[in-house]
N, C-alpha and C positions, 0 to 999 in steps of 0.2 A: 700368828704364832704357831710355832712348830711342836708344842707341847701335845696337841691331839694327836698327831700323825708319827708320834716319835715311839719306835717298839710296838709295831701292831702285831699282837700274839699269833693271829691266824690268817696269814699272807695269803695263803691259799683260797680261802673264801673271800677275803678282801680282793685280791686281783679279779678273782672270776665275777665278782659283783660289778666290778669296773669294767670287765669285758662285755659281761651281760646288760649292764646300763647305756654302754656305747651300743651295742647292737640293737638295742631297743628303740634308737632313736630312729626316725624315717625321714630324709631330707625331702622337704617340699620345694615348689618353686620359689622364685624370690618374692619376697615379702610376706612368706608364711613360715612359721615354723611349728615344732611338734614337741610339746613337753613330756618327754619320755617316761619322766617320773610320776606326771599324771595318769599316761596312758597306761602304766605297768598297775597303779594303784587301782582303778578303775577296772582292769583286766582282773586282779586279784579278787575283788569283789563280787564280780559277775561271777565269777569260778564257784566262788561259795554259794550264789544265790542258784546256780545252775544245779548244784548237789540237792539244796533244799526243794526245789522245783521238782527234780525227778522223783526224789522220795515222796514228798507230799502227794504231787500229782500220781504217783503209782497206787498210792494208798487210797486216794481217791476211788480211782477206777475200779479197783478192787472191792471196798467195803461200801461205797455211796452211792453206786450206781444201780437201778433196776433195768437189768437187761431186757426183760420180758415186755416192759413198756417201750424200750428204744427200739427192739426188733419188731414192734407192733404183734407180739405174741398175747397181749391183754388191753382189754378196748377201754380207753379212758373217754370220758364225755363229761366236759364243763357246761353244757348246754342244758337249759332247764326243758328244752322241748326236745323230746327223743328224735324227731322229725328233722332237726337240723345237723348237718353234715359233721362230721368228728374233726377235729383239729388239734391234733397233738403238739404240743409246744418240748424245747427242750428241757426247761426246768420241771416238767413232768417226769422225765426219768432220773431225777436226783432224789435220793430218799432224804426224810426230813433229818436233822442234825442230830436227834437223840436216837433215832434208829442206827445212824452211822456210827454215832460213838460204841452203841452197843455191840453192834457188828465188830468193831475193832476190837473192843475190850475181850469178846470171846474168841477171837483168834489169836492164840498164843504164839504162834511161830512168827506171826506177823509182829506183834509186840517185841518179841526178840529181835528180828530184824530192824525194827525202829529204834531198839536201843544201843544195838551195834553201830548202826548210821548215825546216831545221835553223838555217841561218842567220839567217832572218827571226825564229823564235822566240828566239834569242841576242838579237837586235835588241829584239824586245818585251821580252824579261828585264830587258836593262841599262834602258831606257825606265821600264819598271815600278818598279826601285830607285830611280830618279832622282825619278819621280814620287812616291814613298812618301817620299823627303827632303823634296820641294818641299811636300807636304800635312802633314807634320809641322811644318813652319815655318809654315803658315797655321793649324794647330792651337793653336800656340803665339801666334800673333797674335791669334786669337780670344780666348783666356783672358789674355795678360798685357798687350796694348794695348788691346782693345776691352772687356776686363773681361765677357764673354760667358762663362758656363760652358756647356761642352758640354751639360749634361743640360738646359739652359735655351735652347740655339740654335734647335731645332724650333719655338719659340713667338715668334721674333722675326720680323716681315716683313723684306723687302729694304730696304725704305725706312728702318727704325729701324736696320738694320746700317750703311746707305749715310750715315744722317747720324752715325753715331759715326766713321766713318772720314773724314767731312769735320773732325768736332771733331779728331781725333787728329791731322791735316794741322798744325794749328797748335800741336800740341805736340812732334811729333817729327819735323815736315818730311819727311815720306817721298817728297815731290817738292819738290826745291830750284829749281826752274825759277819758281814763283810761290808767292806767300805763302798764298794760301787756293785750296781747290778747291772747286768745283761739282758740282753733280747731273750735269750735262751732260758735265764733264770726265771724270767716272767712267765712265759710259754710252760716250763717243767711245772711252776707252780699250779696254773691253772687246769692243765692236762695230765698232771700225775696220773690217777687211774684210768683215765682213758688211754693214755700210753701203754699202760699193762694190759687192757683189754685189746689194743690194735695189735700188739706182740703176741699174744695168746692166739690169737685169730692167724696170724701170719705163721705162726709154727704149729698150728693145727691142734693146739692142745684142747680149746673148748670142744666139747659134744654138740654140734651144731649141725654134722653131716650124717645122714643116716641112708641105710639101704633098706627099703621097707618092700615087702613080697611084691605088691602091685604096681606100685609106684616107681620101684627103682631109687636111685640115687636121690636124696631129696634134702632140702636144707630147711632148718625149722629154727629161727631166731626171733623172738618177739619181744615188747617191751616188759612182758612179766617175765621173761625167762632172763634177760639182761639184768632186770631190777635184784632177781634172786642171785644172780652172779655177783654183782656189785654189794649185795648185803651179805654174802659168804665171805667174800675176799676183802673187802675193805673197811665198811663202818659200821657193819651190823655187830652184835653182843656177840664176841669170842672170834672176831675176824683176825686177818692175820696181820692187822694194822694196829698198834696201841692208840695212834691219833693220826690226824690227816696227812702227817709228812714223816711218819717213822715206822719203820717195819718192828715187829716183835724183835726183841733180840734171840729168843730162842729160835726163830725161823732163819737167822744168819749164821747158825753154827750146825754143822753137819754131823755131829754126833748122835742126836737124838731125832733125827728125820723119821725113824720107822713109828715112833710114838706119836710125833707131830701130825704124820699121816693118817695114824689111826684115830688120833682125836678130831682131825679135820673130816674125815670120812664119818665118825658119829654125829658132827655137827651138821653135815649134808643130809644125812637120814632126817635129823630131828626137823630140820625146815622143811624136807620134803614130806614128811608127818603132817607139818602144819599147813602146808599148801593143800595136802588132800583134806584136812578139816575145814578150812575156809574155802574149799573149791566151789561150793554150792553158791556161797554169798558172792565171791567174786564172779562167778558165771553169770548170774542174775544181774548184777550190776553191769557186766560188759553188754548182754543181751540188751538190757533196757537203755544204758546210752547209746548203743550202734543205731538201736530202732528210733530213737528221738533226733539221733544227728543224720541219719542218712535215708530216712523215710521222704522228707520234703525234697531233698537233692535228686532222689530216685525218680519223684514223680516229676520234679521239674525238667531234668536231665536224665533220663534213663540211659544214655549211654555213657555217664560219668564213671561207671562202675566198671565199664571195658577200658578205661583210661589205666595208664600205667604210672608207677611211681617207682623211686628207687627204694628198694628193700632196706632193712635195718642191717641185715648181713653185708649188703651192698656198700651201704656208707662204712661200715665196719671195715670190709675189705679193702675199700678205694682209698680209705683215710691214711693221709702222710702221718708220719710221727710229728708231733708238735704242729698240728694244724687245728685252728679254732673252729668253731661249729659255724660261724657266718664265712668263714673261707671255703671251708667244704662246700656248704650250703651254694655259694656263689658258682664253685667251679662245676658241680653237678647238674646246676640248672642251666649251666652253656651246653652240656652234654644230653639235654633231655631231648630236643627235637629230633638229633639225629639218630638218637636211641630210639625213639619211636619209629622213625622211619625204617630203621633196619629191623626192628621187629615187625613192621607192616610187610618185608618182604616175605614172610612165611605165610601168607593167609593160603589157605588151602584152597584148589581149584574145585575140589569136589564139595567144600563146605561152601564156597561162593556159589556155587549152582543151588544147592540145598536151601541157603538163606535167601537167593533171590525169590524163589518158587514161594518158600513159605511166607516173605514179604507181600508177595502178590497176592495169594489167598487171604491173607490177613487185611490186607488193603483194601480188597473188593467188600468183605463183610462191613470194615469200618466206614467205608466210603457209603454202603446202603444203609447204615445206621444214622449217619450223619445226614443224609440227605430226609429220610424219614422224620429226624428231629426238627429240619429245617421246616419240613410241610406241617409238622404237629408238634409241639413241644412236649404233649402230654405221651409221647413215646418214651420218655425219661422216667416217667413214673410207672412204667413196667418194671417189674422185679428183676433185677440183675442186668438190666440194659446199661446204664452206668458204669456197673463193673467192667461189663464185656468191653464197652468202649476203651475204659483205661487201659484194660490187660493188652487188648489189641493195639492201642498205641505204643505201650512197653514193647510189645513183641516186635514189632515194626522197628523200631529204634535200635534194638539189640541185633536184629537181622541186617540192618545198613552197616554196623560197625564190622562186618563180616565181608562186606564187599568192598574191594580196592576201587581207588580211582583209576578209571582206564585210561586216564591220559598220563600218569606218572611211570616212570621207568627207574627201576632201583638198580643201584651197583652195590651189591652187599660188602665187597673188599672195601671200595673206596668210602662206605659209610663207615665201617669199623675202623679204619683209619683216622677220620675225622672223629671219631668217638673216643678214640685212644688218645687224641691231642687234648682232651677235656679231661678224662678219667685217670689218663696217666698210668694205669694198672691194666695189664692183660695176660693170661697165659700163654704159653709160647705156643699151645697147639691150635690155637685159635687162628692165628697168621696162615693165610693162604687157604684156609677152611672156613670163610666166612658165609660159604654157601650152604654149609651142612646143616643139617637138623641137628646134629649133636653139640654144635656151636651155639646154635640159638636157644637150645634147652638149658645149657649152662650160663649163657647169658641172661635167661628168665629168670634165674635166682639172685641176679643182681637188681634186675629191672621188673618186676613181677607186675600184673594186673592189681588195681586197686581193691577188685572184689577178692582176690587172694589173699592182701593184706588183711582186709577186714576178717575173713574165716580164720587166719590162722590166729588173729586176736581172739575172736571167740571161743577158739579151742585152746587158746594157753591154758586157762586155769586146771583143764582135763590132762594135758600133755606135760605141762611143765614139771609137775612132779615124778611124774614116770622118768623124765629125762633127768633130773637131780637124784633119784634115788638108784635107777639100774646105770645109768651112763656117765655121770659126774662122780659117783662114789669111787668107782674103779681107778678114777684118774689120780686120785687124792696124793698119791706119793710124787708123781710127776709134776702136780702143781706147787707141792712144797720143793720140790728140787728147781723148779722153775724161778721162783721168788726167790730163794738162795743164789741161786747162780746167775739171776740177770737183775739184780737188784745193787745199785752203787749208790755209796752218800756222798751229795755235793755238798760244799761248804756253802752256807747260807740258803741253802734249799731244802736239804733234808734227802731221805731215800727215795730214788727215783727209778724209772727202769732203764737200763742201761743201754738198750737198743734206743731210747729217746735220745741219747747223746749223739747219736747219727755218727759215729765214729767207725769209719771204713776199714780202720786197723782191727778192732776188735768184731766187727759185725758184718763186714763186708762180704761181696759175693764174688769168686773169682770172675764168674761168667757176666759180671756187671763192671766192667772196668776197673775192678778191685784186683786183679790179678797181680801179684807182686807186692801189692801194698797191704795186703790182708793177712794176719795170722791166725784168722778163725777157723775153727774147726766146722765139720758140718752142722752139728750140734749149735754153735754159736751163730751160723749165717742167718742173716735176715735173709727170707724167701722172695721173688719176684722181683728183685731189686729194690726192695723197701727202704733198706739204708741210704742205697748211693741216690735215689729218686727224692727222698724226705730232705736230704742234704742240699738237694739242688733247689727244692722248693723254700726250703727255710732261707736259704741264701739269697735268693731272688726277693721275697718276699719282704725281709727285713735286709736292705742293702746297707745299712750301718753296721750289721753286725760282723764282728771279727772273729772268723772263725779260727781255732786251734790247727797247729801246723800240718797235722795229717790231713785235715779237711782242705785246709787250702791248697796245700800239694796236689790231692785230686782233683780239686777243682781247676788248679792250674793246667793239670794233665790233659782235662778234657777241654779246656779252651785252645790248647795246643793241637788237640786231635782235629777241633772244628776247622782251625785255620788249615790245618794241614789238607783237609777234604777239600774245602773250600775252594784252595787253591786248584786242586786237581778238577775239580768241576769247572773254573773259572778258564783253566788252559783248554779244558772239552769243548768250552761255550755251549754248555749244556745245562744252564740255571736258568730257569721261571722262563721259559718260551714263551714267545708271541704267537699262538696259535687260536683257534675259534673256542676250543675248550677253555682255554685260559683268561680269554676275553670274556667270555660268557658269564663264567663264575667270578670273575673280578668286577664286573660289572653287578652283577646280584649282590656282592660282599661291599659294595664301595661305599656305603654307611658307618662301616666300621672299619678301620684300615687295619687294626692289628689282626683281625679275624679274615681280612682279605688276603693277610700273608700267607696263614695259614691255607687257605683256598688256593693260592697260587701254587704253594708245595706240592700239595694232593695233585691238584690238576696237571702240573708238569709230571707227576710221577706218574698219573694215568695215561697222558699222551706221550710221553718219550718211552716208556717202557714197553710200549705195546709189541714194538717189533724185538725184543730181545729177550733171553732167557731169563729164568728167574732168580740166578745168580746176579746175571747183569743190571737187571731190574731192581733188585736189593741194594746194589752198588750205587744206582743211579739216585734212587731214594736217601742213600746216605748223603752224599753229595750235596744233594738238592737242599735238604734240611740244613747241613752245615753253613750252606752258602746263604740261606735266611738267616740264621744266628749270626753270622758274622756282619751281615748289614744290619743287625739288630743292636750290635754293640755300642756305634757310635751314637746310634738314636738313645739308648738308655745313659750313658754316660755324659750327655749333653745337658740333662737336668737334675740328675740323681747324684749323690755324694758317693764315693768310691766305695762299690761294694766287692764282694768275693771275687766278682766276675772281672771287674776292673782292675784289680789289685793283684791277681793270680797270673797273670802274664798280657802284660800290654803289648808284647810284640806282634808283629805281624798283621797291623791295621791297615788293611789294603783297601784299594778301590771297592765300590760297592758294585754287587751284581746289578746289572740292567733292570731286571725286574723290580727292584727295590726302592730304586733311586726316586720315582714320584711319592713313593710313600713317605719314605726319609723326608723329603723336603714338605710336604703338608704336615707330617708329623711332628715336626719339631715346631712348625708354628703352633700348632695345638697344644703344644705343651710348656709354650712360654706365655701362656695366658696368666695375667698379674693376678695373683690371689689378693692384693691387697685393696683392689678396688670395691670388692663386693664379696660377700659370703658366697654368693652362687657362683662367681667366676672362680673363688677359691675351691669350692665342691666341684666343678666343672675342670680345673685341673687334676685334683685328686681323682677323680673318674677317670681321666685318660692315664694318668701314671698308673694305677691299677689294672686297667685294660692292658696296657703295654706289658706288664710285668706278669700279667695271666697269659697273654700270647707268647712272652719269652720262655715259660714255663713249658706251655704247650709244644713249642720247637724242639726244648730240650727233651721232653718225654719221649717226642718223636726220633729223635737223633739217637738218644741212649737205647732204645727200643732196636733201632735197626743196627746198632753197633754189638747188642746181646743176639739179634740174630744170626748176625755173621759168626761171632762164637759158636753158636749153637750148632750151625752147619758144620764147623770145624770139630767140635765135640757133642755129638747127638746125645750121648750119655748124661742125663741129670741125676743130681745127688739128690737123693733122697731123705728127710728126716724123721726119722722115728727111734722110739727108745724100747730096749728088751726090758723084759720084766726085771726088776731092781732086786740085787741080793741083800744081802744083809749089811754087808761093807758099803754098798750106796754110794759110793762114790766114783762109779763107771758111769760113762755114757758112750756106747761104742758107735763107729762111723765107720763106713764102707762104700766105696763105689758099686754102681749096679754090677750084681753077679756075672750076668751076662753081657760082658762088653763087646765081645765079638759078634754079638747077635743083631740082627738088622732092626733099626728102630724107625717105623715109618714116620712118627710126628712127634717132635719133643714135646713131653707132658711135665706141667708145671707141678712142682711138688707141693704146693699150698692150696691150689685151688681145684674144686672138684670139677671135674672127676676123673683123673687121671686114669690110663688103662691099668687093669688088673697086673701087678708086678709080684714077682717070687718074693717072699722076705729075704732079704738080703742080712747077713751077718755083718755087724760092724766091729772093726777090728782096733781102731786107734781110740786110746783111752784120755778119758778127759783128766786133766791133771787135779790133784788132790788139793783142797782147799782154793774153790775158784771164786768164792767170795772176795769180791773186790771193792777197792774205794776210791772215789772220785774226789780230786782236790777243787777248792775253786778257783774260779777263772779270775786274772787280776785284770787291772784296766788295760784294755786294749794299745790305749797310748803309749802305755811303758814298756811294750814289748815288740822287737822289731822281728816279724815274721817274714821270713824269707821263703818262697816258694819252692826254690830249689834243694832246701835244706831238708833232709828226711831224718827226724829222729828214731831211731831204734826202739824208742819207749813209745807204750802205749799211752792214748790220750788222756791227760789229768792225773797221769800218776798212779796207774792200775798195780797194786800191791798182791804178790803171791806169795804163799808160805813157801819158805826156802828159797826165795830168789831176791834176796835183798839188793842185789847189785842192779836190779831193774828200776830201783826208785829213781823219779828223775832229781835233778837238780832243782832247787826252790829258787825261785824268782824272788829277788826283794821287793817286799812291802812294808808299810807302816807297821802294821802289827807282827809281831814276833811268832815262829814257826811254835813255840812254846805254848802259844794262846790258844791252839788248835786242840780240839778232842784228840785221842788216841789214834794211830793207824789212819790219819787223814793227811794227806799230802798235798801240798800247793803246787801249781804251775807256774 
């Protein structure tokens, strides 16, 4: 029956739960399956139990333990004969229940905390019951609507689940605002607010970078600060959105922007004050939870805090527009090992010497104590001996983390290139400067120590109110302007961030292959190639997606450039050389052929670029990546439906480079595994397809960065985005190139990544046109529109409408529903 799934009111939440439900399923070997619903149910129950345990156990430790007996400051003798030895048991240190209850009742502060904790736990319990009901609905949707049994769900990729959702729309009309859904519509609903956050970080709008007196340039972005940002902007009381899919109407008009900015500033102040009042409770909870969570890990693996993790800021900075959580996690996980190796290149020789000697002294003392303990175990009964042994062991483990392996040789430039292949984003001034400590310090903001992450979370309750009141409030007008200028309304989706449309015409950057294809001002341009790289990532991840004309033309131009550069490389016979370095890396990477192709490119770049200058080496890098991409195209088209890469320029499919022929042959065999024989074989095929798509995107990221590097060498000046103090008219956002065009610039700097070299404030001269609020139209059935890559429409994607420019409206494409049925000022493509 289609009735239960017809016209789902909150599709954002519904699609998010479908995605989370799929991500919660972990594939197991043949014969085993994991019920994701049961796992989520048990996980939620244990989270509730953890909260009760932390509160109850802390209360017990405060009020129900006699520490004089526990520390042997008070004598206890259970024996009737005083001459017998005293033996103290653990229950002797516990107070009787009536004494414990009286001490709790006498502590008013403790009672207040228990009441607040009880209210919070009841709130979580109600939320848990609601989530269980919702996830049971998702469970039924998978079985009854998508026809995917729970036993086989772990073997389906997200793209396969998404394809069934698109098909279900035609049968059940889960969205009544348009006939058909596209892959981009689903991503927009799941990632509506996250796309806004990525865009604000990309445009350096959120105050998460600071210059401190002693620490210098610092990035501070924690889960508590992120929660407050989302509370202010998206879903809290008085937020900018009236519901999950619609921005409030007053924020779409420019007339009362100053009043709205004042209102937002007042709200930020109130939330900051609330954070100050709740700071003691949150701080106590953070300390207790961290203590209970990490003490056992620190005792078992003292070096675990010396490990690194991707910071919250790094995840936001490196995230593509329209990239799901599991896609981002998979991509960053592949870059974890090379990132760790790169950071290990910068071990200080002086610190290594100190660590070796401290480890020697601590080890000597520890060895003596262990030997005495083996000889007579009564040594452990001596006061503080066990504590000393534990501290010495922890100290030795920490010292070893600062002693590098003497057999390892690191190549920072090559490691940074491997990292770029996986994370896809990198500031301009890092290239060629991988050996510098400045680059290392900036990369540490993305890839921080686990101990630093824990420390920032502990300090978050104290620092977050200061950031909200001191740093965020002055940006209220900029935030109001941002949401007005960069919010578009998509038919069947609602209000979304215009950057998430990945429209190179409206948000492309001329330095990232968008020159001549973009009409974006500096204020509208996405920094660091975010629009272009996000478009490529989405097109590769969703091969069935049919991009609009402008995007198809951009992808076609990129593919044409790839074929041209690969033809040059083939003519020079300089692709994927057969040398010792290439062979060794290929043998080490042979278990994963897509990653082996990346290793081939990097190895070839290192071996062949040794005898040439920097310009020649950059050209060589470009040709090698282009050749690898060209060899990759026939492999991708063999098993996948036509994607934007296969449809945006099929000419020039030449012979494969000799370095990739073996990979193509074996890879094609692996990709033809039949998915009908068993669920495990189907999962194997899905994993292979995912790996090859990931590798294709890695090669495109390397290739586009090489093109951007060539462009930066021709035009070393970089545009910077900033906003002058807004006047009362409020509709101007000025732009200008760097003031000192003729001044020498030694290293091109990124405008959105910390920390570019200090610049003189530049006056912006170009004026942002009045009425920048735009509207997007719905995307019709891709099959009904003939998309010609060579045809460039001068109209922006989706029918952007500007005041006073009615001639810019696109011609509507016929669809079953009439134009009169659409809301006002919304146009169809």
